KEMI-515761 format. One line per field, with one value per atom (N, C-alpha, C): residue number from 1; residue in one letter; chain; atom name; x, y, z. Coordinates in nm, 4 decimals, always signed. Layout:
# residues N
num (NUM ...) .
residu (A ...) .
chaine (A ...) .
atome (CA ...) .
X (X ...) .
Y (Y ...) .
Z (Z ...) .
END
This chain:
# residues 155
num (1 1 1 2 2 2 3 3 3 4 4 4 5 5 5 6 6 6 7 7 7 8 8 8 9 9 9 10 10 10 11 11 11 12 12 12 13 13 13 14 14 14 15 15 15 16 16 16 17 17 17 18 18 18 19 19 19 20 20 20 21 21 21 22 22 22 23 23 23 24 24 24 25 25 25 26 26 26 27 27 27 28 28 28 29 29 29 30 30 30 31 31 31 32 32 32 33 33 33 34 34 34 35 35 35 36 36 36 37 37 37 38 38 38 39 39 39 40 40 40 41 41 41 42 42 42 43 43 43 44 44 44 45 45 45 46 46 46 47 47 47 48 48 48 49 49 49 50 50 50 51 51 51 52 52 52 53 53 53 54 54 54 55 55 55 56 56 56 57 57 57 58 58 58 59 59 59 60 60 60 61 61 61 62 62 62 63 63 63 64 64 64 65 65 65 66 66 66 67 67 67 68 68 68 69 69 69 70 70 70 71 71 71 72 72 72 73 73 73 74 74 74 75 75 75 76 76 76 77 77 77 78 78 78 79 79 79 80 80 80 81 81 81 82 82 82 83 83 83 84 84 84 85 85 85 86 86 86 87 87 87 88 88 88 89 89 89 90 90 90 91 91 91 92 92 92 93 93 93 94 94 94 95 95 95 96 96 96 97 97 97 98 98 98 99 99 99 100 100 100 101 101 101 102 102 102 103 103 103 104 104 104 105 105 105 106 106 106 107 107 107 108 108 108 109 109 109 110 110 110 111 111 111 112 112 112 113 113 113 114 114 114 115 115 115 116 116 116 117 117 117 118 118 118 119 119 119 120 120 120 121 121 121 122 122 122 123 123 123 124 124 124 125 125 125 126 126 126 127 127 127 128 128 128 129 129 129 130 130 130 131 131 131 132 132 132 133 133 133 134 134 134 135 135 135 136 136 136 137 137 137 138 138 138 139 139 139 140 140 140 141 141 141 142 142 142 143 143 143 144 144 144 145 145 145 146 146 146 147 147 147 148 148 148 149 149 149 150 150 150 151 151 151 152 152 152 153 153 153 154 154 154 155 155 155) .
residu (M M M E E E T T T T T T Q Q Q N N N P P P A A A S S S D D D R R R V V V L L L R R R N N N T T T A A A P P P E E E V V V N N N A A A R R R I I I R R R Q Q Q Q Q Q M M M E E E Q Q Q R R R V V V L L L F F F Y Y Y G G G T T T K K K D D D S S S E E E A A A L L L R R R E E E R R R L L L E E E K K K L L L D D D R R R E E E W W W D D D I I I E E E R R R V V V I I I E E E T T T E E E A A A P P P V V V M M M A A A L L L L L L G G G L L L T T T L L L G G G T T T A A A V V V N N N R R R K K K W W W L L L V V V L L L P P P G G G V V V V V V G G G S S S M M M V V V F F F L L L H H H A A A V V V Q Q Q G G G W W W Y Y Y P P P L L L L L L P P P L L L F F F R R R R R R L L L G G G V V V R R R T T T R R R E E E E E E I I I G G G Q Q Q E E E K K K M M M A A A L L L K K K A A A L L L R R R G G G D D D F F F T T T E E E T T T T T T K K K D D D A A A D D D A A A K K K A A A R R R A A A E E E A A A A A A L L L R R R A A A V V V R R R L L L) .
chaine (A A A A A A A A A A A A A A A A A A A A A A A A A A A A A A A A A A A A A A A A A A A A A A A A A A A A A A A A A A A A A A A A A A A A A A A A A A A A A A A A A A A A A A A A A A A A A A A A A A A A A A A A A A A A A A A A A A A A A A A A A A A A A A A A A A A A A A A A A A A A A A A A A A A A A A A A A A A A A A A A A A A A A A A A A A A A A A A A A A A A A A A A A A A A A A A A A A A A A A A A A A A A A A A A A A A A A A A A A A A A A A A A A A A A A A A A A A A A A A A A A A A A A A A A A A A A A A A A A A A A A A A A A A A A A A A A A A A A A A A A A A A A A A A A A A A A A A A A A A A A A A A A A A A A A A A A A A A A A A A A A A A A A A A A A A A A A A A A A A A A A A A A A A A A A A A A A A A A A A A A A A A A A A A A A A A A A A A A A A A A A A A A A A A A A A A A A A A A A A A A A A A A A A A A A A A A A A A A A A A A A A A A A A A A A A A A A A A A A A A A A A A A A A A A A A A A A A A A A A A A A A A A A) .
atome (N CA C N CA C N CA C N CA C N CA C N CA C N CA C N CA C N CA C N CA C N CA C N CA C N CA C N CA C N CA C N CA C N CA C N CA C N CA C N CA C N CA C N CA C N CA C N CA C N CA C N CA C N CA C N CA C N CA C N CA C N CA C N CA C N CA C N CA C N CA C N CA C N CA C N CA C N CA C N CA C N CA C N CA C N CA C N CA C N CA C N CA C N CA C N CA C N CA C N CA C N CA C N CA C N CA C N CA C N CA C N CA C N CA C N CA C N CA C N CA C N CA C N CA C N CA C N CA C N CA C N CA C N CA C N CA C N CA C N CA C N CA C N CA C N CA C N CA C N CA C N CA C N CA C N CA C N CA C N CA C N CA C N CA C N CA C N CA C N CA C N CA C N CA C N CA C N CA C N CA C N CA C N CA C N CA C N CA C N CA C N CA C N CA C N CA C N CA C N CA C N CA C N CA C N CA C N CA C N CA C N CA C N CA C N CA C N CA C N CA C N CA C N CA C N CA C N CA C N CA C N CA C N CA C N CA C N CA C N CA C N CA C N CA C N CA C N CA C N CA C N CA C N CA C N CA C N CA C N CA C N CA C N CA C N CA C N CA C N CA C N CA C N CA C N CA C N CA C N CA C N CA C N CA C N CA C N CA C N CA C N CA C N CA C N CA C N CA C N CA C N CA C N CA C N CA C N CA C N CA C) .
X (-1.5995 -1.6481 -1.5305 -1.5401 -1.4324 -1.4545 -1.3505 -1.3590 -1.2850 -1.3466 -1.2825 -1.2332 -1.1062 -1.0500 -1.0473 -1.0393 -1.0305 -0.8864 -0.8659 -0.7302 -0.6329 -0.6784 -0.5880 -0.5352 -0.6226 -0.5804 -0.4849 -0.5156 -0.4280 -0.2876 -0.2785 -0.1471 -0.0725 -0.1434 -0.0782 -0.0261 -0.1073 -0.0641 +0.0551 +0.0548 +0.1669 +0.2945 +0.2816 +0.3982 +0.4336 +0.3779 +0.4084 +0.4788 +0.5791 +0.6520 +0.5541 +0.5658 +0.4733 +0.4638 +0.5768 +0.5721 +0.4927 +0.4921 +0.4133 +0.2648 +0.2303 +0.0913 +0.0444 +0.1299 +0.0934 +0.0751 +0.1613 +0.1499 +0.0204 -0.0122 -0.1356 -0.2557 -0.2532 -0.3626 -0.3722 -0.2582 -0.2563 -0.3085 -0.2712 -0.3209 -0.4724 -0.5251 -0.6698 -0.7372 -0.6825 -0.7406 -0.7363 -0.6280 -0.6185 -0.7234 -0.7466 -0.8495 -0.9881 -1.0154 -1.1463 -1.1631 -1.0595 -1.0665 -1.0884 -1.0212 -1.0382 -1.1830 -1.2378 -1.3741 -1.4782 -1.4366 -1.5291 -1.5781 -1.5064 -1.5458 -1.6162 -1.6352 -1.6913 -1.8414 -1.9060 -2.0496 -2.0769 -2.2040 -2.2409 -2.2022 -2.1971 -2.1564 -2.0100 -1.9238 -1.7825 -1.7661 -1.8455 -1.8402 -1.8841 -1.9893 -2.0384 -1.9309 -1.8643 -1.7591 -1.6426 -1.6046 -1.4948 -1.5352 -1.6580 -1.7045 -1.7040 -1.7418 -1.7368 -1.5935 -1.5013 -1.3599 -1.3081 -1.3491 -1.3077 -1.3629 -1.4825 -1.5398 -1.4549 -1.3836 -1.3004 -1.1546 -1.1156 -0.9758 -0.9388 -0.8241 -0.7748 -0.7111 -0.7493 -0.6861 -0.5632 -0.4875 -0.3606 -0.3814 -0.4903 -0.5156 -0.5366 -0.6115 -0.6367 -0.5078 -0.4248 -0.2972 -0.2110 -0.2019 -0.1219 -0.1841 -0.3165 -0.3849 -0.3679 -0.3351 -0.3107 -0.1625 -0.0780 +0.0660 +0.1206 +0.0776 +0.1330 +0.1072 -0.0171 -0.0352 +0.0325 +0.0433 +0.1150 +0.2607 +0.3211 +0.4600 +0.4713 +0.3753 +0.3775 +0.3641 +0.2718 +0.2558 +0.3796 +0.4399 +0.5639 +0.6722 +0.6821 +0.7798 +0.7539 +0.6268 +0.5933 +0.6269 +0.5937 +0.6211 +0.7712 +0.8458 +0.9913 +1.0547 +0.9976 +1.0501 +1.0324 +0.9246 +0.9033 +0.9666 +0.9777 +1.0268 +1.1747 +1.2277 +1.3648 +1.4581 +1.4301 +1.5192 +1.4376 +1.4573 +1.3802 +1.4028 +1.5118 +1.5393 +1.4293 +1.3623 +1.2541 +1.1354 +1.1268 +1.0154 +1.0179 +1.1278 +1.1359 +1.0491 +1.0295 +0.9544 +0.8122 +0.7337 +0.5992 +0.6016 +0.7006 +0.7134 +0.7445 +0.8325 +0.8670 +0.7450 +0.6741 +0.5557 +0.4495 +0.4278 +0.3305 +0.3673 +0.4944 +0.5412 +0.5173 +0.5403 +0.5202 +0.3725 +0.2837 +0.1403 +0.0976 +0.1499 +0.1197 +0.1663 +0.2855 +0.3392 +0.2506 +0.2031 +0.1146 -0.0174 -0.0719 -0.1986 -0.1847 -0.0699 -0.0503 -0.0028 +0.0932 +0.1553 +0.1238 +0.0756 +0.0489 +0.1684 +0.2823 +0.4020 +0.4130 +0.4592 +0.4786 +0.5993 +0.6914 +0.8136 +0.7902 +0.6839 +0.6575 +0.5651 +0.5219 +0.4318 +0.4898 +0.6159 +0.6697 +0.6628 +0.6911 +0.6854 +0.5419 +0.4484 +0.3090 +0.2553 +0.2887 +0.2399 +0.3025 +0.4310 +0.4963 +0.4374 +0.3858 +0.3189 +0.1767 +0.1337 +0.0034 -0.1100 -0.0800 -0.1859 -0.2386 -0.3693 -0.4312 -0.5044 -0.5333 -0.6160 -0.7618 -0.8440 -0.9866 -1.0457 -0.9987 -1.0496 -1.0080 -0.8861 -0.8422 -0.9268 -0.9568 -1.0436 -1.1831 -1.2308 -1.3630 -1.3740 -1.2674 -1.2698 -1.2890 -1.2197 -1.2378 -1.3804 -1.4336 -1.5715 -1.6702 -1.6513 -1.7424 -1.7333 -1.6119 -1.5950 -1.6636 -1.6494 -1.7126 -1.8648 -1.9142 -2.0592 -2.1109 -2.0310 -2.0694 -2.0707 -1.9718 -1.9684 -2.0925 -2.1321 -2.2468 -2.3774 -2.3712 -2.4901 -2.5648 -2.4992 -2.5648 -2.5916 -2.5241 -2.5380 -2.5802 -2.6558 -2.7098 -2.6045 -2.4906 -2.3892 -2.3233 -2.3263 -2.2631 -2.3732 -2.3724 -2.4767 -2.4440 -2.5432 -2.5228 -2.5094 -2.5485 -2.5425 -2.4027 -2.3151 -2.1806 -2.0981 -1.9908 -1.9049 -1.8279 -1.7689 -1.7052 -1.5963 -1.5124 -1.4038 -1.4580 -1.5592 -1.6182 -1.6823 -1.7473 -1.8078 -1.7008 -1.5919 -1.4834 -1.4193 -1.3975 -1.3378 -1.4313 -1.5618 -1.6590 -1.6577 -1.6444 -1.6392 -1.5138 -1.4008 -1.2775 -1.2888 -1.3508 -1.3713 -1.4539 -1.5464 -1.6355 -1.5614 -1.4460 -1.3744 -1.2390 -1.2018 -1.0725 -1.0748 -0.9615 -0.9470 -0.9206) .
Y (-11.0765 -10.9667 -10.8775 -10.7517 -10.6592 -10.5977 -10.5949 -10.5392 -10.4070 -10.3056 -10.1768 -10.1648 -10.1329 -10.1195 -9.9729 -9.9489 -9.8106 -9.7636 -9.6320 -9.5789 -9.6238 -9.6380 -9.6817 -9.8211 -9.9100 -10.0463 -10.0479 -9.9682 -9.9600 -9.9165 -9.8165 -9.7670 -9.8742 -9.9471 -10.0540 -10.1614 -10.2031 -10.3067 -10.2602 -10.1338 -10.0802 -10.0746 -10.0567 -10.0452 -10.1768 -10.2848 -10.4183 -10.4954 -10.5724 -10.6527 -10.7444 -10.7552 -10.8379 -10.9821 -11.0380 -11.1767 -11.1879 -11.0833 -11.0844 -11.0741 -10.9832 -10.9742 -11.1076 -11.1710 -11.2995 -11.4077 -11.4095 -11.5091 -11.4891 -11.3649 -11.3361 -11.3813 -11.3532 -11.3929 -11.5459 -11.6126 -11.7588 -11.8232 -11.7688 -11.8230 -11.8089 -11.6967 -11.6762 -11.7798 -11.8004 -11.8973 -12.0387 -12.0736 -12.2056 -12.2224 -12.1148 -12.1219 -12.1408 -12.0705 -12.0839 -12.2261 -12.2802 -12.4178 -12.5150 -12.4924 -12.5754 -12.5694 -12.4493 -12.4354 -12.4798 -12.5017 -12.5541 -12.6938 -12.7631 -12.8988 -12.9019 -12.7857 -12.7787 -12.7486 -12.7743 -12.7486 -12.6011 -12.5643 -12.4239 -12.3706 -12.4563 -12.4119 -12.3689 -12.4443 -12.4086 -12.2778 -12.2606 -12.1358 -12.0184 -12.0374 -11.9318 -11.8933 -11.9929 -11.9662 -11.8905 -11.9306 -11.8605 -11.7170 -11.6961 -11.5604 -11.4740 -11.5318 -11.4570 -11.4216 -11.5144 -11.4877 -11.3756 -11.3765 -11.2710 -11.1348 -11.1340 -11.0081 -10.9492 -11.0332 -10.9877 -10.9630 -11.0031 -10.9884 -10.8411 -10.8060 -10.6691 -10.6486 -10.5407 -10.5066 -10.4193 -10.3935 -10.3203 -10.1806 -10.1147 -9.9805 -9.9832 -10.0802 -10.0892 -10.1207 -10.2046 -10.2379 -10.1123 -10.0355 -9.9125 -9.8109 -9.7999 -9.7047 -9.7413 -9.8632 -9.9052 -9.8934 -9.9399 -9.9398 -9.7976 -9.7065 -9.5705 -9.4964 -9.4919 -9.4208 -9.4902 -9.6222 -9.6914 -9.6447 -9.6360 -9.5894 -9.4437 -9.3602 -9.2193 -9.2059 -9.2809 -9.2766 -9.3294 -9.4322 -9.4849 -9.3769 -9.3047 -9.1961 -9.0865 -9.0505 -8.9491 -8.9962 -9.1209 -9.1765 -9.1808 -9.2349 -9.2430 -9.1045 -9.0123 -8.8765 -8.8028 -8.8300 -8.7630 -8.8388 -8.9700 -9.0499 -9.0853 -9.0954 -9.1451 -9.0370 -8.9940 -8.8983 -8.8194 -8.6889 -8.6015 -8.6360 -8.7013 -8.7386 -8.8291 -8.9045 -8.9929 -8.9143 -8.7869 -8.7050 -8.6876 -8.7263 -8.7224 -8.8326 -8.9406 -9.0551 -9.0191 -8.9456 -8.9093 -8.8291 -8.7432 -8.6673 -8.7574 -8.8528 -8.9486 -9.0325 -9.0802 -9.1626 -9.0821 -8.9580 -8.8730 -8.8529 -8.8341 -8.8194 -8.9469 -9.0603 -9.1885 -9.2082 -9.1737 -9.1890 -9.0948 -8.9729 -8.8784 -8.9345 -8.9884 -9.0473 -9.1624 -9.2433 -9.3534 -9.3001 -9.1964 -9.1403 -9.0824 -9.0224 -8.9564 -9.0541 -9.1395 -9.2261 -9.3740 -9.4144 -9.5556 -9.6324 -9.5643 -9.6304 -9.6052 -9.7067 -9.6971 -9.7830 -9.7363 -9.8129 -9.9570 -9.9813 -10.1181 -10.1958 -10.1317 -10.1980 -10.3294 -10.3329 -10.4602 -10.5714 -10.5377 -10.6377 -10.6852 -10.5914 -10.6288 -10.7144 -10.6775 -10.7537 -10.8926 -10.9025 -11.0347 -11.1221 -11.0589 -11.1333 -11.1732 -11.1283 -11.1686 -11.0726 -10.9530 -10.8554 -10.8072 -10.8188 -10.7905 -10.6567 -10.6101 -10.4911 -10.5303 -10.4309 -10.4561 -10.5239 -10.4840 -10.5432 -10.6888 -10.7218 -10.8616 -10.9489 -10.8989 -10.9726 -10.9845 -10.8756 -10.8749 -10.9724 -10.9886 -11.0839 -11.2262 -11.2603 -11.3937 -11.4099 -11.3075 -11.3142 -11.3359 -11.2626 -11.2776 -11.4181 -11.4708 -11.6058 -11.7088 -11.6934 -11.7880 -11.7752 -11.6553 -11.6366 -11.6996 -11.6888 -11.7541 -11.9056 -11.9580 -12.1020 -12.1453 -12.0626 -12.0934 -12.0879 -12.0257 -12.0188 -11.8876 -11.7857 -11.6562 -11.5877 -11.6308 -11.5688 -11.6743 -11.6373 -11.7337 -11.7859 -11.7168 -11.7613 -11.8927 -11.9248 -12.0473 -12.1489 -12.2550 -12.3558 -12.4518 -12.4846 -12.5770 -12.7213 -12.7485 -12.8845 -12.9231 -12.8268 -12.8556 -12.9205 -12.9910 -13.0504 -12.9406 -12.9762 -12.8785 -12.7986 -12.8656 -12.7953 -12.6986 -12.7381 -12.6498 -12.5283 -12.5497 -12.4368 -12.3413 -12.3975 -12.3134 -12.2344 -12.2978 -12.2275 -12.1187 -12.1455 -12.0432 -11.9267 -11.9562 -11.8511 -11.7655 -11.8280 -11.7518 -11.6668 -11.7191 -11.6400 -11.5163 -11.5277 -11.4164 -11.2999 -11.3251 -11.2181 -11.1847 -11.2502 -11.2202 -11.0811 -11.0160 -10.8813 -10.8912) .
Z (-25.4918 -25.4118 -25.3746 -25.4034 -25.3736 -25.2365 -25.1563 -25.0230 -25.0198 -24.9642 -24.9488 -24.8064 -24.7910 -24.6576 -24.6189 -24.4900 -24.4469 -24.4571 -24.4601 -24.4763 -24.3677 -24.2430 -24.1357 -24.1640 -24.2076 -24.2379 -24.3567 -24.4595 -24.5766 -24.5351 -24.4467 -24.4025 -24.3247 -24.2410 -24.1636 -24.2578 -24.3539 -24.4477 -24.5307 -24.5735 -24.6515 -24.5685 -24.4385 -24.3506 -24.2822 -24.3315 -24.2803 -24.3917 -24.3554 -24.4540 -24.5277 -24.6608 -24.7386 -24.6890 -24.6438 -24.5964 -24.4661 -24.3859 -24.2624 -24.2964 -24.3887 -24.4339 -24.4911 -24.5707 -24.6318 -24.5249 -24.4235 -24.3168 -24.2379 -24.2068 -24.1339 -24.2159 -24.3459 -24.4359 -24.4421 -24.4565 -24.4661 -24.3374 -24.2241 -24.0973 -24.0876 -24.1336 -24.1325 -24.2230 -24.3411 -24.4338 -24.3756 -24.3081 -24.2452 -24.1360 -24.0592 -23.9547 -24.0161 -24.1250 -24.1897 -24.2433 -24.3043 -24.3528 -24.2365 -24.1243 -24.0053 -23.9567 -23.9459 -23.8954 -23.9974 -24.1211 -24.2221 -24.1882 -24.1024 -24.0631 -23.9275 -23.8671 -23.7318 -23.7351 -23.6231 -23.6132 -23.5845 -23.5845 -23.5677 -23.4299 -23.3288 -23.1953 -23.1947 -23.2619 -23.2710 -23.3482 -23.4532 -23.5297 -23.4423 -23.3652 -23.2771 -23.1760 -23.1176 -23.0196 -23.0831 -23.2039 -23.2726 -23.3040 -23.3486 -23.3781 -23.2520 -23.1400 -23.0136 -22.9770 -23.0007 -22.9718 -23.0619 -23.1879 -23.2804 -23.2375 -23.1799 -23.1301 -23.0177 -22.9454 -22.8336 -22.8747 -22.9956 -23.0385 -23.0531 -23.0000 -23.0101 -23.1476 -23.2146 -23.3424 -23.3160 -23.4208 -23.4090 -23.3506 -23.3883 -23.3375 -23.1864 -23.1377 -22.9940 -22.9185 -22.9757 -22.9115 -22.8995 -23.0081 -23.0053 -22.9101 -22.9134 -22.8250 -22.6775 -22.6491 -22.5109 -22.4759 -22.5659 -22.5397 -22.5251 -22.6096 -22.6095 -22.4779 -22.4282 -22.3012 -22.1827 -22.1883 -22.0808 -22.0790 -22.1970 -22.2048 -22.1609 -22.2001 -22.1603 -22.0082 -21.9504 -21.8046 -21.7327 -21.7898 -21.7331 -21.7344 -21.8457 -21.8557 -21.7548 -21.7371 -21.6368 -21.4956 -21.4669 -21.3344 -21.3070 -21.4026 -21.3847 -21.3824 -21.4594 -21.4634 -21.3324 -21.2633 -21.1342 -21.0184 -21.0287 -20.9160 -20.9254 -21.0470 -21.0615 -21.1164 -21.2376 -21.3040 -21.4064 -21.4075 -21.4978 -21.6457 -21.6773 -21.8170 -21.8737 -21.7865 -21.8318 -21.8866 -21.8566 -21.9051 -22.0569 -22.1184 -22.2644 -22.3269 -22.2539 -22.3066 -22.3502 -22.2713 -22.3191 -22.4497 -22.4664 -22.5905 -22.7089 -22.6879 -22.7934 -22.8296 -22.7285 -22.7527 -22.8279 -22.7856 -22.8551 -23.0007 -23.0284 -23.1672 -23.2475 -23.1823 -23.2506 -23.2853 -23.1931 -23.2190 -23.3309 -23.3306 -23.4387 -23.5724 -23.5758 -23.6980 -23.7462 -23.6536 -23.6908 -23.7476 -23.6867 -23.7340 -23.8743 -23.9037 -24.0327 -24.1407 -24.1070 -24.2075 -24.1918 -24.0760 -24.0532 -24.0026 -23.9896 -23.9392 -23.7901 -23.7174 -23.5733 -23.5424 -23.4591 -23.4357 -23.3918 -23.3159 -23.2702 -23.3635 -23.4722 -23.5669 -23.6205 -23.6636 -23.7128 -23.6080 -23.4827 -23.3755 -23.3548 -23.3428 -23.3209 -23.4354 -23.5583 -23.6740 -23.6776 -23.6466 -23.6432 -23.5333 -23.4284 -23.3223 -23.3630 -23.4815 -23.5330 -23.5037 -23.4551 -23.4294 -23.5641 -23.5811 -23.7105 -23.7104 -23.8311 -23.8451 -23.8215 -23.7976 -23.7785 -23.9034 -24.0207 -24.1448 -24.1596 -24.1192 -24.1269 -24.0344 -23.9166 -23.8242 -23.8853 -23.9442 -24.0068 -24.1229 -24.1986 -24.3096 -24.2582 -24.1513 -24.0938 -24.0437 -23.9785 -23.9288 -24.0440 -24.1517 -24.2662 -24.3254 -24.3361 -24.3905 -24.3008 -24.1701 -24.0769 -24.0809 -24.0953 -24.1067 -24.2351 -24.3405 -24.4660 -24.4481 -24.3766 -24.3476 -24.2705 -24.1777 -24.0930 -24.1718 -24.2906 -24.3741 -24.3633 -24.3119 -24.2967 -24.4302 -24.5354 -24.6669 -24.7670 -24.8637 -24.9603 -25.0576 -25.0710 -25.1678 -25.1269 -24.9982 -24.9487 -24.9200 -24.9941 -24.9776 -24.8647 -24.7854 -24.6739 -24.7210 -24.8457 -24.8972 -24.9456 -24.9671 -25.0156 -24.9047 -24.9459 -24.8435 -24.7700 -24.6584 -24.5702 -24.6416 -24.7197 -24.7879 -24.8914 -24.9665 -25.0672 -25.0008 -24.8860 -24.8152 -24.7639 -24.7117 -24.6608 -24.7743 -24.8889 -25.0022 -25.0547 -25.0577 -25.0990 -25.0017 -24.8736 -24.7724 -24.7916 -24.8205 -24.8438 -24.9689 -25.0750 -25.1972 -25.1682 -25.0753 -25.0431 -24.9790 -24.9178 -24.8489 -24.9106 -25.0179 -25.0809 -25.1424 -25.1336 -25.1918 -25.3393) .
END
């Protein structure tokens, strides 16, 4: 099954070190294999947790205005030189929107912050494990079901 990613996710993946992308992917696959041995309640709980997981865009959309507000606050209360910070942050967000690169992107990705599509792939694999799709048979053993679920979301 071929998965089409959105342009924002493609830019983030291109601007992330290949070994970091591979580690994030491997961790997702390990989680799917782990949940392949769990009951439907555990799968439901994991899916709910994934629904609450912040993707890279949300992290940047939160971090950037916090930094801009911090710059404004420090610029008015401490030293006017801090007023440069909102301009720098705005430039960084613009750069991320256009190119997908963001100065803190390597840090966020190394911390395991995923794209919306990476989170979605895990969700689809877990739903396949749960039996939401006909391609994954409930009669197969746990490992076979987990591997079938991973095949369903591989790029």
